[in-house]
Backbone as a ProteinNet text record, in pm:
[ID]
protein_1_A
[PRIMARY]
MGPGFVLLGRTAVTAALRFAPSPNGRLHLGHAYSALLNAQLARSQAGRFLVRIEDIDPLRCKPAFETGILRDLHWLGLVWEEPVRRQSEHFADYGQAFDILRARGLVYPCFCTRSEIARAAGAGEGSRVPRDPDGAPLYPGTCRHLPEADIATRLGAGAPNTWRLDMSAALAATTAPLCWTRFVPEGESEHTKAEPSRWGDAVIRRKDVPTSYHLSVVVDDALQGITHVVRGADLEAATDLHVLLQALLGVPTPAYHHHVLFREAEGTKLSKSRGSPALADLREAGVTAVEIRRRLGFINL
[TERTIARY]
7622.4	7546.7	7483.6	7467.2	7401.4	7256.2	7195.9	7058	6962.6	6892.5	6789.9	6839.3	6971.1	7022.2	7028	6953.4	6945.9	7046.3	7145.4	7247.4	7193.5	7145.2	7078.6	7174.1	7298.9	7392.8	7442.9	7528.9	7584.5	7684.2	7698.3	7804.8	7936.5	8033.3	8158.4	8248.2	8219.6	8300.9	8408.4	8394.8	8496.6	8527.9	8641	8680	8580.7	8553.3	8462.6	8515.3	8529.3	8577.8	8479.7	8484.7	8389	8453.3	8407.1	8440.5	8313.6	8321.3	8199	8205.6	8186.1	8190.9	8060.6	8069.9	7951.5	7923.5	7800.6	7768.5	7747.4	7851.4	7845.6	7945.1	7993.1	8088.1	8135.9	8231.3	8281.5	8409	8431.4	8549	8675.8	8785.7	8915.9	9012.7	9140.6	9238.1	9251	9234.5	9240.8	9131.4	9010.9	8900.8	8931.9	8986.5	9018.4	9118	9218.2	9316.9	9250.9	9164.9	9099.3	9010.2	8934.1	8845.7	8926	9031.9	9114	9185	9231	9298.2	9201.9	9080.2	8981.4	8952	8933.3	8903.3	9019	9141.7	9258.4	9272.1	9253	9265.7	9154.2	9034.3	8924.7	8956.8	9009.2	9041.4	9155	9254.6	9368.8	9328.6	9216.3	9167.6	9046.8	9019	8901.8	8776.2	8769	8658.9	8561.3	8476.6	8370.8	8415.6	8376.9	8401.2	8266.4	8238.1	8109.3	8128.1	8025.8	8019	7900.8	7924.9	7820.2	7810.8	7691.5	7671.1	7630.4	7718.2	7693	7629.1	7496.8	7421	7323.8	7368.9	7276.5	7260.5	7350.3	7341.7	7243.5	7123.3	7020.2	7048.5	7136.4	7164.2	7276.8	7380.1	7498.3	7496.6	7425.7	7426.9	7321.2	7362.8	7274.6	7276.3	7158.9	7154.3	7249.5	7268.3	7358	7501.3	7542.1	7676.6	7688.1	7583.5	7587.2	7600.2	7523.9	7533.2	7674.3	7735.2	7870.9	7971.4	7952.7	8041.9	8039.7	7921.1	7909.1	7964.8	7944.2	7999.6	8152.8	8210	8356.1	8411	8344.2	8392.8	8383.2	8274.6	8264.3	8375.5	8403.1	8507.5	8644.9	8668.6	8795	8806.1	8695.4	8696.3	8655.8	8595.4	8558.9	8421.7	8410.1	8283.9	8259.2	8137.6	8107.3	7978.7	7958.3	7840	7716	7610.9	7484	7388.6	7292.7	7268.4	7359.2	7378.7	7452.8	7368.3	7430.4	7359.3	7366.9	7249.7	7240.6	7193.4	7272.3	7239.7	7103.4	7064.2	6936.6	6817.2	6838.1	6730.3	6726.5	6814.2	6827.5	6827.8	6752.7	6745.2	6686.5	6602	6544.3	6652.6	6753.8	6863.7	6939.8	6967	7040.7	6954.6	6824.4	6733.8	6732.1	6739.2	6740.2	6865.1	6978.9	7103	7098.1	7045.6	7033.5	6943.8	6834.3	6741.6	6809.3	6902.5	6975.7	7061.8	7132.4	7216.9	7132	7016.6	6929.5	6872.1	6831.4	6774.8	6877.4	7004.2	7110.5	7155.8	7093.6	7129.1	7263.7	7304.1	7437.2	7435.7	7317.6	7308	7215.8	7230	7142.3	7120.1	7004.8	6977.8	7054.9	7101.7	7175.8	7104.2	7070.5	6995	7083.5	7212.2	7304.8	7329.1	7347.9	7390.8	7543.5	7598	7743.8	7806.7	7743.8	7799.8	7794.4	7688.6	7679	7786.2	7812.4	7916.1	8052.5	8079.1	8207.7	8227.2	8120.9	8131.8	8151.9	8075.3	8086.1	8223.2	8282.2	8413.9	8526.3	8493	8595.3	8674.9	8619.2	8694.4	8716.1	8632.7	8647.1	8729.8	8794.6	8868.9	9019.1	9061	9202.7	9279.3	9211.4	9278.3	9288.5	9376.4	9395.5	9293.6	9174.3	9067.9	9088.6	9045.3	9054.4	8970.4	9024.1	8954.7	8956.2	8855.6	8850.2	8944.2	8963.7	9056.7	9022.2	8896.7	8859	8884	8928.6	8959.3	8848	8732.4	8620.3	8639.1	8594	8603.8	8528.2	8588.6	8519.7	8395.5	8287.8	8163.1	8178.1	8144	8165.6	8061.3	7962.6	7864.6	7749.2	7719.4	7615.6	7482.4	7442.5	7310.7	7314.9	7432.2	7446.3	7358.7	7338.4	7263.6	7139.8	7076.4	6951	6844.5	6758.3	6649	6559.4	6511.5	6426.7	6303.6	6245.7	6126.3	6158.7	6275.2	6319.1	6339.1	6402.4	6425.3	6292.7	6200	6069.9	5995.6	6002.3	5933.5	5993.1	6123.6	6189.4	6164.2	6175.5	6150.6	6005	5914.8	5773	5738.9	5814.1	5790.4	5861.4	5933.7	6002.8	6128	6193.5	6315.6	6424.6	6494.5	6602.8	6707.7	6752.2	6850.8	6929.1	7049	7125.5	7117.2	7171.1	7188.2	7336.6	7391	7532.8	7557.4	7670	7713.5	7772	7724	7781.9	7910.1	8023.3	8148.3	8185.2	8169.6	8204.5	8119.4	7989.2	7900.4	7930.3	7961.4	7990.8	8117.2	8220.6	8344.4	8323.1	8239.2	8210.9	8131.1	8057.5	7973.2	8050	8174.4	8255.7	8337.8	8346.4	8418.6	8554	8561.8	8687.3	8769.6	8901.3	8985.8	8944.2	8944.9	8908.2	9033.2	9036.5	9150.5	9105.1	9190.4	9160.1	9286.8	9269.7	9382.9	9417.3	9538.6	9590.1	9661.1	9606.8	9672.2	9739.8	9850.5	9926.4	9926.5	9877.2	9879.1	10019.9	10028.6	10155.8	10255.7	10204.3	10291.2	10239.2	10297.5	10259.5	10142.3	10049.9	9939	9979.7	9915.8	9944.5	9817.3	9811.7	9696.8	9719.1	9618	9626.5	9519.5	9558.5	9463	9376.9	9247	9154.5	9145.7	9136.8	9125.5	9005	8884	8764.6	8739.8	8798.5	8772.6	8816.3	8908	8953.1	8845.5	8736.1	8623.3	8522.5	8535.4	8437	8299.1	8196.1	8057.9	8018.3	8057.7	8038.2	7891	7856.6	7719.8	7694.5	7589.2	7551.7	7427.6	7347.4	7227.6	7217.6	7216	7220.7	7083.8	7083.9	6958.4	6877.1	6946	6875.5	6844	6914.7	6888.5	6899.1	6825.3	6821.2	6938.3	7058.9	7179.1	7299.2	7416.9	7540	7632.2	7740	7838.5	7888.2	7924.9	7985.5	7890.7	7767.9	7673	7640.8	7622	7581.7	7687.1	7814	7915.8	7937.1	7922.6	7936.7	7824.8	7702	7589.2	7602.9	7636.9	7651.4	7758.3	7875	7982.4	7939.7	7862.6	7815.7	7714	7616.2	7510.9	7562.5	7666.8	7720.6	7833.5	7867.7	7972.2	8109.8	8138.9	8269.1	8376.5	8481.1	8589.1	8712.3	8731.1	8848	8801.8	8831	8798.3	8926.5	8924.7	9039.9	8995	9051.5	9009.7	9128.3	9110.5	9218.7	9266.8	9391.1	9451.1	9378.4	9302.3	9228.7	9114.6	9079.7	8972.1	9024.6	9156.7	9210.7	9161.6	9156.6	9113.8	8971.1	8885.9	8746.6	8736.2	8838.7	8836.3	8818.8	8876.9	8862.6	8715.7	8641.6	8500	8420.5	8457.2	8386	8404.3	8525.5	8550.6	8465.4	8450.3	8365.2	8220	8168.6	8030.6	8010.4	8108.1	8098.2	8088.5	8167	8161.3	8026.3	7972.8	7845	7729	7738	7630.7	7652.7	7770.3	7797	7816.4	7877.8	7903.4	8053.4	8096.9	8240.1	8314.8	8440.9	8530.1	8613.3	8601.1	8684.7	8831.6	8918.7	9056.6	9059	9154.8	9158.4	9294.5	9289.2	9409.9	9378.7	9461	9440.2	9553.7	9519.5	9622.1	9658.8	9774.9	9820.7	9726.5	9721.4	9634.8	9711.8	9647.3	9706.7	9698.7	9801	9806.8	9836.4	9798	9828.1	9978.9	10023.9	10165.9	10222	10140.9	10187.3	10174.8	10128.7	10124.2	9990.4	9889.2	9757.9	9681.6	9591.8	9513.6	9418	9404.3	9302.8	9165.8	9081.9	8953.2	8852.5	8727.3	8619.2	8598.8	8597.3	8565.3	8674.4	8796.4	8906.6	8921.4	8833.4	8836.7	8945.4	8988.1	9088.3	9033.8	9120.7	9073.6	8988.7	8870.7	8781.1	8814.8	8782.2	8804.3	8729.9	8609.5	8531.4	8603.6	8671.1	8745.9	8864.3	8933	9047.2	9001.2	8887.8	8833.2	8799.2	8735.2	8698.5	8821.3	8930.9	9054.8	9131.9	9079.4	9142.6	9226.2	9234.2	9307.9	9229.7	9296.4	9228.7	9230.2	9140.5	9136	9265.1	9323	9450.3	9559.1	9560.7	9660.4	9639.4	9514.6	9485.7	9532.6	9500.4	9540.5	9692.7	9760.1	9906.2	9965.9	9910.1	9959.6	9944.1	9837.3	9809.4	9869.8	9936.6	10005.4	9924.7	9818.1	9732.3	9733.4	9850.9	9866.5	9793.3	9794.4	9739.3	9597.1	9534.4	9396.9	9297.4
9704.3	9732.3	9604.8	9603.2	9489.7	9483.9	9368.6	9354.1	9440	9528.8	9607.9	9735	9756.1	9876.5	9990	10096	10209.4	10314.4	10340.9	10439.7	10577.3	10648.5	10775.4	10893.4	10875.1	10987	11022.6	11125	11167.2	11064.5	11060.2	10982.1	11050.6	10971.5	11029	11066.6	11180.9	11227.2	11323.1	11376.9	11462.6	11409.6	11451.9	11410.3	11464	11385.4	11426.5	11372.9	11461.6	11425.2	11474.3	11414.4	11452.7	11452.3	11542.7	11541.7	11501	11393.2	11332.6	11314.8	11421.8	11411.1	11358.9	11303.4	11265	11373.9	11422.5	11530.6	11478.2	11414.8	11363.1	11434.1	11548.5	11627.9	11743.5	11818.6	11935.5	11900.8	11973.1	11948.3	11995	11918.3	11957.8	11972.5	11992.1	12017.1	11900.1	11778	11663.1	11666.6	11704.3	11718.9	11831.4	11941.5	12054.4	12011.8	11934.7	11888.1	11804.3	11710.9	11623.4	11703.9	11798.4	11879.8	11965	12028.2	12113.7	12031.9	11911.6	11827.2	11784	11745.1	11708.9	11826.1	11943.5	12061.5	12095.1	12085.1	12116.1	12019.3	11890.9	11792	11806.5	11839.1	11861.7	11979.6	12086.3	12204.3	12175.9	12098.3	12069.4	11987	11915.1	11834.1	11896.5	12022.2	12090.8	12007	11948	11858.7	11914.9	11829.5	11866.4	11838.9	11928.1	11908	11907.5	11798.3	11782.5	11766.8	11804.4	11777.8	11685.3	11577.4	11481.1	11470.4	11472.8	11458	11313.6	11240.3	11098.6	11085.9	11093.4	11106.3	10990.5	10868.9	10755.9	10717.1	10761.7	10725.4	10819	10771.5	10860.5	10908.7	10841.4	10879.7	10981.7	10967.5	11052.6	11174	11165.2	11275.1	11379.1	11505.4	11613.8	11727.6	11790.2	11903	12015.3	12038.8	12146.8	12120.6	11993.6	11960.8	11982.7	11947.4	11971.5	12120.4	12200.6	12346	12395	12343.7	12383.1	12338.4	12219.1	12167.8	12258.1	12291.1	12374.6	12514.5	12565.3	12696.5	12692.9	12586.8	12574	12565.4	12489.1	12473.5	12605.8	12680.1	12812.9	12904	12896.6	12979.7	12948.6	12821.4	12782.7	12831.9	12883.9	12936.1	12835.6	12726	12621.6	12647.3	12610.2	12619.3	12482.6	12433.2	12300	12299.6	12189	12173.2	12151.6	12220.4	12203.5	12119.6	12050.5	12045.8	11946.2	11966.7	11871.9	11744.8	11631.1	11503.3	11461.2	11435.1	11386.4	11241.7	11154.1	11011.9	10978.7	11049.7	11020	11043.5	11112.9	11140.6	11039.2	10937.8	10848.3	10700.6	10665.9	10525.2	10438.9	10496.9	10419.2	10372	10455.3	10415	10296.6	10303.1	10194	10067.4	10087.6	9973.7	9902.4	9978.4	9918.8	9833	9883.4	9807.5	9682.8	9699	9583.4	9476.5	9516.5	9420.7	9338.2	9399.2	9325.1	9217.3	9254.4	9156.7	9044.2	9079.9	8977.4	8885.6	8942.9	8861.5	8762.5	8796.6	8708.7	8609.2	8613.7	8521	8549.5	8676.9	8713.7	8772.1	8786.1	8837.3	8746.4	8752.5	8674	8750	8728.4	8798.1	8734.5	8819.6	8774.6	8826.8	8737.5	8773.7	8776.8	8762.7	8757.6	8896.6	8902.1	9024.5	9030.2	9147.3	9159.7	9066.3	9053.5	8965.4	8819.3	8781.2	8644.5	8617.3	8717	8700.2	8685	8768.1	8761.3	8624.7	8573.4	8442.3	8331.8	8339.4	8236.1	8236.7	8357.2	8369	8334.3	8321.1	8291.3	8411	8531.2	8653.3	8672.2	8609.4	8629.2	8522.6	8437.7	8327	8350.6	8471.1	8501.6	8448.7	8389.7	8335.8	8442.6	8418.4	8512.2	8480.5	8536.3	8508.2	8593.2	8544.6	8624.8	8751.5	8861.7	8989.5	9059.3	9144.8	9221.6	9341.9	9418.4	9531.2	9637.9	9643.1	9737.2	9682.1	9558.1	9498.8	9418.3	9409.9	9331.7	9183.5	9093.3	8949.9	8917.3	8837.6	8796.3	8715.6	8746.1	8676	8528	8438.8	8294.6	8227.7	8302.1	8242.7	8172	8210.4	8142.5	8135.5	8244.9	8251.6	8223.7	8191.2	8180.4	8070.9	7965.6	7852.2	7819.2	7919.8	7895.7	7843.9	7755	7707	7823.2	7815.7	7922.1	7945.1	7838	7852.4	7928.3	7902.7	7973.1	8120.9	8148.6	8287.9	8360.6	8299.5	8361.4	8388.9	8295.8	8313.9	8431.1	8436.9	8543.8	8679.9	8686.3	8813.5	8855.4	8760	8789.6	8839.4	8795	8838.4	8969.6	9022.9	9150.1	9137.6	9020.3	9001.9	9095.6	9166.4	9256.5	9179.5	9237.6	9167.8	9264.3	9223.4	9288	9198.9	9247.4	9162.9	9163.3	9043.8	9029.1	8981.1	9024.1	8975	8835.5	8740.1	8606	8613.8	8628.2	8655.9	8547.6	8421.2	8312.5	8316.9	8338.6	8346	8469	8579.9	8703.2	8688.8	8629.1	8610.6	8514.2	8413	8317.9	8382.4	8489.4	8556.1	8655.8	8684.5	8778.8	8700.5	8753.7	8684	8748.4	8880.1	8949.1	8963.6	8976.6	8999.5	9128.1	9123.1	9240	9322.5	9443	9530.3	9675.1	9765.3	9907.3	9985	10106	10190	10282.6	10271.8	10362.4	10477.3	10597.7	10710	10799.7	10856.2	10948.8	11083.1	11190.1	11320.1	11353	11385.3	11419.1	11303.6	11181.9	11065	10953.2	10834.5	10718.8	10644.8	10600.2	10518.1	10371.3	10289.9	10147.8	10069.3	9949	9861.6	9780.8	9775.2	9706.7	9599.4	9480.2	9370.3	9389.9	9374.2	9384.5	9250.2	9254.2	9133.2	9144.1	9143.7	9163.3	9051.5	8933.7	8821.7	8851.6	8944.1	8973.9	9043.6	9086.3	9144.4	9039.1	8916.3	8814.9	8852.8	8801.5	8831.4	8967.1	9072.5	9208.5	9247.1	9335.3	9387	9483.7	9458.7	9541.4	9624.7	9578.1	9651.2	9640	9752.9	9755	9730.5	9713.7	9694	9822.1	9935.3	10061	10140.3	10116.2	10186.2	10085.4	10107.8	10008.1	10017.4	10037.2	10042.3	10030.2	10053.2	10055.1	10156.9	10190.1	10281.2	10227.1	10100.1	10042.8	10046.2	10003.9	10003	10144.8	10234.6	10371.7	10443.3	10434.2	10510	10453.9	10322.5	10263.9	10313.5	10314.1	10361.3	10510.9	10589	10733.6	10766.3	10702.3	10731.5	10700.3	10591.8	10557	10658.5	10691.8	10783.1	10924.7	10963.7	11098.3	11105.8	10994.1	10994.5	11024.4	10980.4	11007	10924.7	10990.7	10922.8	10899.8	10986.1	10976.9	10992	10891.9	10898.5	10931.3	11043.4	11088.3	11093.9	11008.3	10999.1	10953.4	10950.5	10918.8	10775.5	10754.7	10621.6	10522.1	10570.9	10479.4	10409	10454.7	10392	10307.7	10292.4	10218	10073.8	10008.3	9868.6	9851.4	9952.9	9944.2	9938.3	9986.5	9986.4	9845.1	9745	9606.9	9565.5	9597.1	9562.2	9644.8	9771.5	9857.8	9810.4	9768	9717.3	9593.6	9507.6	9389.7	9430	9521.2	9565.5	9631.4	9708.3	9771.2	9665.2	9558.9	9451.3	9381.2	9357.4	9287.2	9370.9	9502.1	9591.6	9639.9	9610.8	9650.5	9798.4	9864.3	10008.7	10031.8	10148.1	10172.1	10179.3	10142	10156.5	10282.3	10380.3	10499.8	10466.5	10561.6	10553.5	10603.8	10554.9	10588.6	10645.2	10743.6	10794.8	10807.4	10744.7	10749.7	10831.5	10951.5	11044.5	11016.5	11066.7	11049.4	11123.2	11077.5	11137	11238.2	11350.3	11447.8	11393.9	11422.8	11368.7	11477.8	11448.2	11537.7	11537.1	11628.7	11638.4	11507.9	11433.6	11307.6	11190.6	11216.9	11113.5	11047.3	11079.5	11019.3	11088.3	11012.9	11064.6	11173.1	11279.3	11380.1	11313.8	11350.6	11283.2	11375.5	11370.9	11446	11397.4	11265.1	11208.7	11235	11258.3	11284	11431.6	11514.4	11656.5	11734.2	11688	11763.2	11902	12003.1	12140.2	12149.4	12205.9	12219.5	12344.8	12343.1	12462.3	12581.5	12557.7	12667.2	12730.2	12648.2	12701.5	12784.3	12735.7	12809.8	12942.6	12940.3	13063.9	13163.9	13116.8	13205.7	13259.5	13185.3	13229.7	13328.5	13358.8	13458.8	13403.5	13271	13211.3	13234.5	13273.8	13301	13178	13177.4	13067.3	13061.2	13176.2	13179.1	13109.3	13132.9	13067.2	12916.5	12873.4	12730.3	12668.5	12731.2	12676.8	12672.3	12777.9	12780.8	12669.6	12649.9	12545.4	12407.4	12387.8	12257.5	12239.1	12344	12332.4	12367.7	12446.9	12485.5	12637.1	12691.8	12837.5	12898.5	12830.6	12890.6	12846.4	12773	12727.1	12840.5
3998.8	4121.9	4176.2	4306.1	4368.4	4325.2	4326.6	4280.2	4360.4	4291.2	4357	4422.2	4426.3	4492	4391.9	4419.8	4327.5	4372.5	4290.1	4322	4285.4	4386.6	4363.1	4355.8	4396.1	4398.8	4260.4	4257.1	4129.7	4076.9	3945.6	3887.5	3920.8	3966	4014.2	3896.8	3832	3720	3768.3	3889.4	3948.4	4087.8	4140.2	4274.1	4375.5	4477	4583.9	4716	4812.9	4945.2	5049.5	5168.8	5271.8	5409.9	5494.3	5636.1	5708	5789.2	5841.8	5993.3	6068.9	6215	6273.5	6393.6	6470.3	6573	6581.8	6676.7	6818	6871.7	7008.1	7099.6	7053.6	7130.1	7044.6	7097.3	7026.5	6948.8	6840.5	6757.7	6828.4	6808.5	6859.8	6742.2	6771.8	6666.4	6569.2	6618.3	6528.8	6424.2	6466.5	6370.2	6270.7	6321.5	6233.8	6126.5	6166.1	6068.6	5960.2	5999.7	5902.5	5807.7	5861.8	5778.2	5680.7	5729.3	5643.4	5536.3	5572	5473.3	5363.9	5401.4	5300.7	5208	5266.1	5184.5	5091.3	5142.3	5060	4943.4	4969.5	4863	4760.3	4805.7	4711.2	4620	4679.4	4598.5	4501.3	4544.5	4458.1	4336	4347.7	4236.2	4167.3	4200	4145.3	4168.6	4287.3	4318.1	4418.8	4470	4563.4	4706.7	4798.1	4940	5010	5080.8	5147	5296.9	5370.9	5514.2	5537.1	5611.3	5644.5	5796.5	5848.8	5992.2	6021.1	6090	6117.3	6255.6	6255.4	6380.3	6402.5	6374.6	6392.6	6539.3	6625.9	6768.1	6837.4	6873	6927.3	7068.9	7139.9	7278.1	7288.8	7208.8	7222.2	7130.2	7018.4	6921	6957.4	6960.8	7001.9	6898.3	6874.2	6780	6818	6947.5	6990.3	6945.7	6948.3	6901.8	6751.7	6676.5	6532.3	6502.8	6572.5	6554	6580.8	6686.9	6719.5	6615.2	6560.2	6456.9	6333.9	6287.7	6168.2	6194.1	6315.2	6350.7	6346.2	6400.4	6400.1	6258.3	6172.4	6035.5	5959	5980.2	5918.7	5969.2	6099	6158.1	6098	6066.7	6004.7	5860.3	5805.6	5669.8	5564.2	5605.9	5511.1	5448.9	5323.9	5249.5	5187.4	5201.3	5151.9	5070.8	5003.4	4918.8	5005.6	4973.7	5045	4959.5	5021.8	5166.1	5236.4	5365.4	5447.1	5462.1	5444	5461.2	5607.3	5665.6	5803.4	5798.6	5855.6	5847.3	5907.2	6012.1	6077.5	5986.3	5874	5780	5665.4	5670.4	5554.9	5592.8	5696.9	5735.3	5624.1	5539.3	5428.5	5331.8	5307.9	5220	5279.1	5408.2	5472.4	5478.4	5495.2	5495.2	5361.7	5254.8	5121.8	5103	5146.3	5134.8	5223.4	5344.9	5435.2	5374.2	5312.9	5252.8	5143.6	5071	4967.8	5032.3	5137.4	5205.8	5264.9	5319.9	5379.4	5272.9	5160.5	5053.1	4998	5006.7	4958.1	5065	5182	5288.6	5351.9	5352.9	5401.7	5542.4	5601.8	5737.8	5818.6	5949.7	6036.9	6166.6	6231.8	6357.5	6473.1	6562.6	6679.9	6803.8	6893.9	7013.5	7138.4	7120.8	7234.5	7292.7	7423.9	7489.5	7487.3	7520.1	7522.5	7624.2	7739.2	7842	7796.8	7727.7	7677.1	7572.1	7487.9	7386.4	7451.2	7552.3	7621.6	7686.7	7749.4	7814	7710.9	7600.9	7497.8	7432	7421.3	7358.9	7455.1	7584	7683	7726.9	7705.6	7735.4	7884.3	7966.4	8109.3	8177.1	8100.3	8157.6	8159.7	8125.4	8126.4	8007.4	7911.5	7793.6	7685.7	7590.4	7479.8	7370.6	7383.4	7287.3	7162.9	7047.2	6925.1	6938.4	6889.7	6898.4	6763.4	6742.6	6618.8	6630.3	6522.4	6527.6	6631.2	6675.5	6780.7	6920.6	6929.2	7058.5	7120.6	7054.7	7109	7075.9	7165.9	7135	7006.1	6920.6	6798.8	6834.5	6765	6792.2	6758.9	6852	6829.5	6742	6691.7	6600.3	6667.4	6790.4	6867.8	6793.6	6730.4	6665.5	6515.6	6463.1	6317.6	6257.9	6330.5	6274.1	6357.5	6412.9	6484.8	6387.9	6431.8	6344.9	6300.3	6178.9	6124.6	6211.7	6263.3	6347	6474.7	6531	6652.1	6622.2	6509.3	6470.4	6451.5	6380.5	6354.3	6484.4	6578.7	6706.9	6783.4	6788.5	6863.2	6798.4	6666.3	6597.8	6613.9	6604.7	6621.3	6759.4	6859.1	6996.3	7028.9	6930	6952	7036.4	7035	7112.9	7061.7	7150.7	7107.4	7028.4	6919.2	6836.9	6750.5	6718.5	6613.2	6490	6379.3	6260.8	6227.8	6206.5	6179.4	6036.8	5983.5	5853.4	5871	5794.1	5794.7	5712.1	5780.5	5710.2	5611.6	5649	5557.2	5430.8	5448.3	5332.1	5247.9	5314.1	5241.1	5157.2	5214.6	5138.6	5022.7	5043.9	4936.7	4823.7	4856.5	4756.7	4671.8	4707.2	4629.3	4528.9	4408.2	4301.9	4272.6	4277.4	4248.2	4375.6	4363.6	4480.8	4553.4	4684.7	4764.8	4792	4737.7	4759.8	4749.9	4797.2	4789.7	4758.7	4706.3	4669.4	4784.8	4831	4933.7	4861.6	4875	4808.2	4910.9	4869.9	4952.7	4881.3	4945.2	4879.5	4830	4703.5	4638.7	4648.1	4646.7	4653.9	4567.1	4583.6	4504.1	4568.1	4484.4	4532.9	4529.3	4612.1	4610.5	4637.5	4585	4607.1	4735.1	4817.4	4945.7	4952.7	4992.3	5004.5	5128.6	5111.6	5224.4	5295.5	5427.3	5507.8	5601.9	5546.8	5629.3	5729.5	5707.4	5797.3	5940.2	5958.7	6095.3	6178.1	6112.4	6184.7	6228.2	6178.5	6211.8	6162.3	6228.5	6190.1	6248.8	6181.7	6232.2	6235.3	6328.7	6338.4	6222.9	6148.9	6034.6	6065.9	6160.3	6201.5	6353.1	6420	6565.3	6628.6	6761	6831.7	6839.2	6855.6	6881.5	6756	6647.4	6520.2	6406.1	6296.7	6188.6	6091.9	6144.5	6061.7	6153.8	6098.4	6176.7	6112	6181.2	6122.2	5989.4	5987.3	5867.4	5748.1	5767.4	5656.7	5611.7	5706.4	5672.8	5589.3	5630.2	5557.4	5417.5	5401.9	5268.7	5177.1	5226.8	5147	5118.3	5220	5201.8	5098.5	5109.6	5015	4872.3	4854.5	4720.6	4669.3	4753.1	4709.6	4686.5	4758.8	4743.2	4641	4580.1	4478.2	4532.8	4655	4715.2	4644.5	4599.7	4527.6	4614.6	4715.9	4803.6	4948.3	5030.1	5171.8	5248.3	5317.6	5396.6	5541.6	5625.6	5765.4	5849.4	5981.8	6072.3	6063.1	6105.6	6100.6	6188.6	6287.9	6375.2	6302.3	6181.7	6104.1	5987.7	5979.3	5864.9	5862.5	5977.7	5980.5	5930.6	5954.5	5910.8	5758.6	5689.1	5543.2	5488.3	5555.2	5508.3	5500.9	5606.4	5610.2	5510.1	5494.3	5401	5256.6	5224.2	5088.8	5060.8	5159.4	5142.2	5119	5199.7	5182	5046.1	5001.2	4869.3	4759.7	4773.4	4673.6	4676.3	4795.4	4807.2	4754	4770.5	4724.7	4581.7	4526	4388.5	4369.4	4467.8	4456.8	4449.9	4399.1	4381.4	4514.9	4509.8	4623.7	4605	4694	4682.9	4708.5	4678.3	4724.8	4868.9	4947.8	5089.6	5130	5218.8	5284.4	5432.2	5516	5660.5	5722.5	5764.1	5812.4	5957.4	5996	6133.8	6228.5	6352.1	6452.9	6536	6563.9	6654.4	6796.7	6875.5	7010.2	7112.6	7236.4	7346.6	7371.6	7458.1	7486.6	7541	7618.8	7676.2	7579.7	7457	7354.9	7334.9	7416.4	7400.2	7288	7225.6	7114	7160.9	7079.8	7109.4	7109.7	7204.5	7218.2	7283.7	7232.5	7295.8	7438.3	7454.8	7585.3	7687.9	7642.6	7735.1	7767.2	7708.8	7739.4	7668.8	7550.5	7474.7	7442.6	7437.9	7413	7286.4	7298.4	7184.2	7105	6976.8	6893.9	6950.5	7002.4	7059	7177.6	7259.3	7372.8	7325.5	7223.9	7170.4	7112.2	7043.5	6985	7095.2	7201.1	7311.4	7384.9	7376.3	7440.5	7354.7	7236.4	7150.8	7038	7025	6914.4	6785	6679.5	6553.4	6463.2	6366.3	6270.3	6189.5	6158.4	6084.2	6164.6	6296	6381	6384	6386.9	6385.2	6253.4	6143.6	6013.4	6001	6049	6043.2	6129	6248.4	6338.7	6276.9	6201.5	6142.7	6004.5	5952.5	5825.8	5702.5	5721.6	5609.9	5593.1	5570.6	5567.4	5448.3	5334	5212.2	5180.3	5271	5241.8	5256.6
[MASK]
+++++++++++++++++++++++++++++++++++++++++++++++++++++++++++++++++++++++++++++++++++++++++++++++++++++++++++++++++++++++++++++++++++++++++++++++++++++++++++++++++++++++++++++++++++++++++++++++++++++++++++++++++++++++++++++++++++++++++++++++++++++++++++++++++++++++++++++++++++++++++++++++++++++++++++++

């Protein structure tokens, strides 16, 4: 374990999987597939199935969406371990992990705005600037070496800031090779090399909340004893950064499976923001949970 990090979760003696939606919209068929797959794999291994509500975004996440999510999952016939973990109730856990990274000199405050980062990276000049796996310009390191006195003055004045992982320092602080196990249900597992450097100096603590998606899920998975992470293929690249954070914090790395994404008829990814049909709409239209499970390939769940 990383220095000072107290692993409060259960010891992972049995398989544990989780479905972790954000309550910023209603569930669609893609979410249903992911939830059902996690539940099926947990049952096949006589393991635990958990639901986690990832609600660190104070503007987009709403209690009404959480209520709808849980209603949809119950309607699908799923049963999970209680209590449900809500990220908004556990900022202290993420703060503890952040403090370890800060004490080791692996993070630094960044006072740049998005527009300043884009200009510094040359993103507005029509050139092919380096980008992270999400498509954002890689941070050019503007604030990485600010004088300590300057940093103290800005922080003392309450200047808005994020905290970024110093990727070079973080990689230098790891001793073992960074890799993760890619498992395929009913198939062969393989070891995959992690390449976190492609994320650059990623944001670890946001301006509006004292954590980030990446830090929160790593801490949650450790505290909840998650052994297998099953999520969409759109999150596979994030695994590289998560493996690095797990190594820095001294917590176990789960095995990972990134399933294919369900798509609309025209080939676009199902999305809350694009108005993909919600499970609640299908239910109101008379579609049954059995029909949904059959359509998604979970007839016997």
